[in-house]
NUMAR-634524 format. One line per 10 residues: number of its first residue (from 1); their letters; for each residue z, y, x of C-alpha. Coordinates in Angstrom, 1 decimal, decimal comma, always signed. Layout:
NUM = a = Z/Y/X | ...
% end
This chain:
1 = xxxxxxxxxx = +77,5/+67,3/-56,9 | +76,3/+70,1/-58,9 | +73,7/+68,5/-61,1 | +72,6/+71,9/-62,6 | +71,7/+73,2/-59,0 | +70,0/+69,8/-58,3 | +68,0/+70,1/-61,5 | +67,0/+73,7/-60,7 | +65,7/+72,7/-57,3 | +63,8/+69,6/-58,5
11 = xxxxxxxxxx = +62,9/+70,4/-62,1 | +59,4/+71,8/-61,0 | +58,6/+68,4/-59,5 | +59,7/+66,6/-62,5 | +57,6/+68,7/-64,8 | +54,6/+68,2/-62,7 | +55,2/+64,5/-62,8 | +55,2/+64,6/-66,5 | +52,1/+66,7/-66,6 | +50,1/+64,3/-64,3
21 = xxxxxxxxxx = +51,3/+61,2/-66,2 | +49,9/+62,7/-69,4 | +46,6/+63,8/-67,9 | +43,8/+61,6/-69,1 | +41,6/+61,6/-66,0 | +42,9/+62,0/-62,6 | +41,1/+62,8/-59,4 | +41,9/+61,0/-56,2 | +44,2/+63,9/-55,0 | +46,0/+63,9/-58,2
31 = xxxxxxxxxx = +46,7/+60,2/-58,1 | +48,0/+60,6/-54,6 | +50,2/+63,3/-55,9 | +51,4/+61,3/-58,9 | +52,3/+58,5/-56,6 | +54,2/+60,8/-54,2 | +56,2/+62,5/-57,1 | +56,8/+59,2/-58,8 | +58,6/+57,9/-55,6 | +60,4/+61,3/-55,1
41 = xxxxxxxxxx = +61,6/+61,3/-58,8 | +62,8/+57,7/-58,5 | +65,0/+58,8/-55,6 | +66,3/+61,8/-57,5 | +67,3/+59,5/-60,4 | +68,9/+57,1/-57,9 | +70,9/+60,0/-56,3 | +72,0/+61,5/-59,7 | +73,0/+58,1/-61,0 | +75,2/+57,4/-57,8
51 = xxxxxxxxxx = +76,7/+60,8/-57,2 | +77,0/+62,5/-60,6 | +75,6/+60,6/-63,6 | +74,8/+63,4/-66,1 | +73,6/+61,5/-69,2 | +71,2/+64,2/-70,1 | +69,5/+64,5/-66,7 | +69,5/+60,7/-66,3 | +67,7/+60,2/-69,7 | +65,3/+62,9/-69,2
61 = xxxxxxxxxx = +64,4/+61,6/-65,6 | +64,3/+58,0/-66,7 | +61,8/+58,7/-69,3 | +59,6/+60,6/-66,7 | +59,8/+57,9/-64,2 | +59,0/+55,2/-66,8 | +56,0/+57,1/-68,0 | +54,6/+57,7/-64,5 | +55,1/+53,9/-63,8 | +53,2/+53,1/-66,9
71 = xxxxxxxxxx = +50,3/+55,6/-65,9 | +50,1/+54,0/-62,5 | +50,5/+50,3/-63,3 | +48,6/+50,4/-66,8 | +48,6/+46,9/-68,3 | +48,6/+45,0/-64,9 | +51,7/+43,1/-65,8 | +50,1/+41,7/-68,8 | +46,8/+40,9/-67,3 | +45,6/+37,4/-66,7
81 = xxxxxxxxxx = +46,0/+38,1/-62,9 | +49,7/+38,9/-63,6 | +50,1/+35,6/-65,6 | +48,4/+33,6/-63,0 | +50,7/+35,2/-60,3 | +53,8/+34,4/-62,3 | +52,8/+30,8/-62,8 | +51,6/+30,1/-59,3 | +54,0/+32,1/-57,3 | +57,0/+33,6/-59,0
91 = xxxxxxxxxx = +58,0/+30,7/-61,1 | +57,6/+28,0/-58,5 | +59,3/+30,1/-56,0 | +62,4/+30,6/-58,3 | +62,6/+26,8/-58,9 | +62,3/+26,3/-55,1 | +65,1/+28,8/-54,4 | +67,5/+26,9/-56,5 | +66,3/+23,4/-55,4 | +69,2/+22,7/-52,9
101 = xxxxxxxxxx = +71,8/+23,4/-55,6 | +69,7/+21,3/-58,1 | +69,7/+18,3/-55,9 | +73,5/+18,7/-55,2 | +74,2/+19,0/-58,8 | +72,1/+15,9/-59,4 | +73,9/+13,9/-56,9 | +77,4/+14,9/-58,3 | +76,3/+14,1/-61,8 | +75,1/+10,7/-60,9
111 = xxxxxxxxxx = +78,2/+9,8/-59,1 | +80,3/+10,8/-62,1 | +78,1/+9,1/-64,6 | +78,2/+5,9/-62,4 | +81,9/+6,0/-61,8 | +82,9/+6,7/-65,4 | +80,4/+4,0/-66,6 | +82,0/+1,4/-64,2 | +85,6/+2,4/-65,3 | +84,6/+2,2/-68,9
121 = xxxxxxxxxx = +83,1/-1,3/-68,6 | +86,2/-2,4/-67,0 | +88,8/-1,0/-69,2 | +89,4/-2,2/-72,7 | +91,8/+0,7/-73,2 | +89,0/+3,3/-72,7 | +86,8/+1,2/-74,9 | +89,2/+1,3/-77,7 | +89,4/+5,1/-77,6 | +85,7/+5,1/-78,6
131 = xxxxxxxxxx = +85,6/+2,4/-81,4 | +86,3/-1,2/-82,3 | +84,5/-4,1/-80,6 | +82,3/-4,4/-83,7 | +81,5/-0,6/-83,7 | +80,5/-0,9/-80,0 | +78,3/-3,9/-80,7 | +76,6/-2,1/-83,6 | +76,0/+0,9/-81,4 | +74,6/-1,3/-78,5
141 = xxxxxxxxxx = +72,3/-3,3/-80,8 | +71,3/-0,8/-83,3 | +72,4/+2,8/-83,2 | +71,4/+3,6/-79,8 | +67,7/+2,7/-80,2 | +67,6/+3,9/-83,8 | +68,5/+7,4/-82,6 | +64,8/+7,8/-81,2 | +63,2/+6,7/-84,5 | +65,4/+8,0/-87,2
151 = xxxxxxxxxx = +63,4/+11,2/-87,7 | +59,6/+12,0/-87,6 | +58,4/+12,7/-84,2 | +57,6/+16,4/-84,5 | +61,0/+17,1/-86,1 | +62,9/+14,9/-83,5 | +61,0/+16,6/-80,6 | +62,1/+20,0/-81,9 | +65,6/+18,9/-82,5 | +65,8/+17,6/-78,9
161 = xxxxxxxxxx = +64,1/+20,7/-77,5 | +66,7/+23,0/-79,4 | +69,7/+20,9/-78,3 | +68,8/+20,7/-74,6 | +67,8/+24,4/-74,5 | +71,3/+25,1/-75,9 | +73,0/+23,0/-73,1 | +70,9/+24,7/-70,5 | +71,7/+28,2/-71,8 | +75,3/+27,5/-71,7
171 = xxxxxxxxxx = +75,1/+26,5/-68,0 | +73,0/+29,6/-67,2 | +75,2/+32,0/-69,2 | +78,4/+30,6/-67,6 | +77,0/+30,4/-64,1 | +78,9/+33,3/-62,8 | +82,2/+31,6/-63,5 | +81,2/+28,4/-61,6 | +83,5/+26,5/-64,2 | +81,0/+26,5/-67,0
181 = xxxxxxxxxx = +78,1/+24,4/-65,5 | +80,7/+21,9/-64,0 | +82,4/+21,4/-67,3 | +79,0/+21,0/-69,2 | +77,6/+18,8/-66,5 | +80,8/+16,8/-66,4 | +80,8/+16,1/-70,2 | +77,2/+15,1/-70,2 | +77,7/+12,8/-67,2 | +80,6/+11,1/-68,9
191 = xxxxxxxxxx = +78,5/+10,6/-72,0 | +75,7/+9,0/-70,2 | +78,0/+6,8/-68,3 | +79,8/+5,6/-71,4 | +76,6/+5,0/-73,2 | +75,3/+2,8/-70,4 | +78,6/+1,0/-70,1 | +78,5/+0,1/-73,9 | +75,2/-1,3/-73,6 | +75,9/-3,2/-70,4
201 = xxxxxxxxxx = +78,9/-4,8/-72,1 | +76,5/-6,2/-74,7 | +73,8/-7,2/-72,2 | +71,4/-4,5/-73,2 | +71,4/-2,4/-70,0 | +67,7/-2,9/-69,7 | +67,3/-1,1/-73,0 | +69,4/+1,7/-71,9 | +67,3/+2,4/-68,9 | +64,0/+1,9/-70,6
211 = xxxxxxxxxx = +65,1/+4,2/-73,5 | +66,5/+6,9/-71,2 | +63,9/+6,9/-68,2 | +60,7/+8,0/-70,0 | +62,2/+11,4/-71,0 | +65,3/+11,5/-69,1 | +63,7/+12,0/-65,7 | +62,4/+15,3/-66,6 | +65,1/+16,2/-69,2 | +67,9/+15,6/-66,8
221 = xxxxxxxxxx = +66,0/+17,5/-64,0 | +66,0/+20,5/-66,4 | +69,8/+20,2/-66,9 | +70,3/+19,9/-63,1 | +68,1/+23,0/-62,4 | +70,2/+24,9/-65,0 | +73,4/+23,8/-63,6 | +72,3/+24,5/-60,1 | +70,9/+27,8/-60,8 | +74,1/+28,8/-62,5
231 = xxxxxxxxxx = +76,2/+27,6/-59,5 | +73,9/+29,6/-57,2 | +74,8/+32,7/-59,1 | +78,4/+31,9/-58,5 | +78,0/+31,3/-54,9 | +76,2/+34,7/-54,5 | +79,5/+36,2/-55,8 | +81,6/+34,2/-53,4 | +79,3/+34,4/-50,3 | +77,0/+37,3/-50,5
241 = xxxxxxxxxx = +76,2/+37,3/-46,8 | +75,2/+40,5/-45,1 | +74,4/+42,1/-48,5 | +76,8/+43,9/-50,9 | +78,2/+41,5/-53,5 | +76,6/+43,5/-56,3 | +73,0/+43,4/-54,6 | +73,5/+39,4/-54,0 | +74,5/+39,0/-57,7 | +71,7/+41,2/-58,8
251 = xxxxxxxxxx = +69,1/+39,1/-56,9 | +70,6/+35,8/-57,9 | +70,7/+37,0/-61,5 | +67,0/+38,0/-61,4 | +66,1/+34,5/-60,0 | +68,3/+32,9/-62,7 | +66,4/+34,8/-65,4 | +63,1/+33,6/-64,3 | +64,4/+29,9/-63,9 | +65,8/+30,1/-67,5
261 = xxxxxxxxxx = +62,4/+31,3/-68,7 | +60,7/+28,4/-67,0 | +63,1/+25,9/-68,3 | +61,9/+26,7/-71,7 | +58,7/+25,0/-71,0 | +60,2/+22,1/-69,0 | +62,5/+21,3/-71,7 | +59,7/+21,6/-74,2 | +57,6/+19,1/-72,3 | +60,6/+16,6/-72,1
271 = xxxxxxxxxx = +61,3/+16,9/-75,7 | +57,7/+16,1/-76,5 | +58,0/+13,0/-74,4 | +61,3/+12,0/-76,2 | +60,0/+12,8/-79,7 | +56,5/+11,1/-79,3 | +56,7/+8,6/-76,3 | +60,3/+7,2/-76,1 | +60,5/+6,0/-79,6 | +56,9/+5,0/-79,9
281 = xxxxxxxxxx = +55,1/+1,6/-79,8 | +53,5/+2,1/-76,6 | +53,8/-0,5/-73,9 | +56,9/+0,1/-71,6 | +54,8/+0,5/-68,6 | +52,9/+3,4/-70,3 | +56,1/+5,1/-71,2 | +57,5/+4,8/-67,8 | +54,3/+6,1/-66,2 | +54,1/+9,2/-68,4
291 = xxxxxxxxxx = +57,8/+10,0/-67,8 | +57,4/+9,6/-64,0 | +54,2/+11,6/-64,1 | +55,9/+14,5/-65,7 | +59,0/+14,2/-63,4 | +56,8/+14,1/-60,4 | +54,7/+17,0/-61,6 | +57,7/+19,2/-61,8 | +58,8/+18,5/-58,2 | +55,2/+18,7/-56,9
301 = xxxxxxxxxx = +54,9/+22,2/-58,6 | +58,2/+23,4/-57,3 | +58,0/+22,0/-53,7 | +54,2/+22,6/-53,0 | +53,7/+25,9/-54,7 | +57,3/+27,0/-53,9 | +56,8/+26,4/-50,2 | +53,4/+28,1/-50,3 | +54,8/+31,2/-51,9 | +57,4/+31,4/-49,1
311 = xxxxxxxxxx = +54,7/+30,8/-46,5 | +52,9/+33,7/-48,0 | +55,9/+36,0/-47,5 | +57,0/+36,4/-51,1 | +60,7/+36,8/-51,5 | +60,7/+35,8/-55,3 | +62,6/+39,0/-56,2 | +61,4/+42,3/-57,9 | +60,2/+45,1/-55,9 | +62,6/+48,0/-55,3
321 = xxxxxxxxxx = +61,1/+50,2/-58,0 | +61,3/+47,5/-60,6 | +64,7/+46,1/-59,5 | +66,2/+49,6/-59,3 | +67,7/+48,6/-55,8 | +68,3/+51,4/-53,3 | +69,8/+50,9/-49,9 | +73,0/+53,1/-49,2 | +71,4/+54,4/-46,1 | +68,5/+55,7/-48,0
331 = xxxxxxxxxx = +70,9/+57,4/-50,6 | +72,9/+59,0/-47,8 | +69,7/+60,4/-46,2 | +68,5/+61,7/-49,6 | +71,8/+63,5/-50,1 | +71,3/+65,1/-46,7 | +67,9/+66,3/-47,7 | +69,2/+67,5/-51,1 | +71,9/+69,6/-49,2 | +69,5/+71,2/-46,9
341 = xxxxxxxxxx = +67,1/+71,9/-49,7 | +69,8/+73,4/-51,9 | +71,0/+75,6/-48,9 | +67,5/+76,8/-48,3 | +66,9/+77,6/-51,9 | +70,3/+79,5/-52,3 | +69,4/+81,7/-49,4 | +66,4/+83,0/-51,3 | +67,0/+82,3/-55,0 | +70,1/+82,8/-57,1
351 = xxxxxx = +71,0/+79,3/-58,6 | +73,2/+79,4/-61,7 | +76,5/+77,7/-61,1 | +77,7/+74,9/-63,3 | +80,1/+76,1/-66,0 | +82,4/+74,2/-68,5
% end
């Protein structure tokens, strides 16, 4: 593709796009023209990137397209309407789209934790790898519960939030491999199974569950969501369906980014419960009620609002303009249009040939 020739044919439209984007007040006809030129220039940018990615033209046209988009959309993305739309449609739909992977991850996690806890409970050899009988007893009777009261509540909540966010981030970042989420999930499942077994050995299994459940219902849900979302990205690479592998990965990756953002707030809430509720002097019934309420609120938010978003026809993905996706058929058609325009222009105008 001769990018100099393409630029000669299309530069007038690009210049006009820049002019309209910088115009302070636009008439109705000018707004229509700006929209038309914006879409045409976006297609030009896609064609150039695909066929002959000249850095100079790509940079120049990217700036023009971005400027036109900003002129057309204004501050809508940062309005209260945009925030409400994200909270009530985009985020719950992203959680909903990974719900099946979340549940599958949770089931496997629970099986591993239970199996390892059972094996640890019945294996003195495994117990000896962790500590002496007196050390295990000290952990069951003192250290386990002291963990929740050793630090001031605000500091402990922040520490828990940071630690859990780090675990979730590893699962999200390593999702494409398929191995990262599994390894992190396995390690945490073994740790929980082992802790439960140690307390069961010393007849404190009730303490284990009463200490874990208030914050753990939501905290573990967030871990399951992170692991499930990461595995969904890997599955998009393995089985892209009727889309190209690149398109499937791009869509799953954008969903993963939305999920990761939402988990910041989910983990923040679970950290607050662990810091201010789990180790507090509140009645056990109140602790469990608060923990279950947070857990139920997450799933109600995901299932009710997520299904509603699907029913309204939302895909949960970005628009073609924002996502940068272009179908190959459209690009092929654009190349045909360009060839016709170039041939027509060449018959009446001398176009400088590319040199160098």
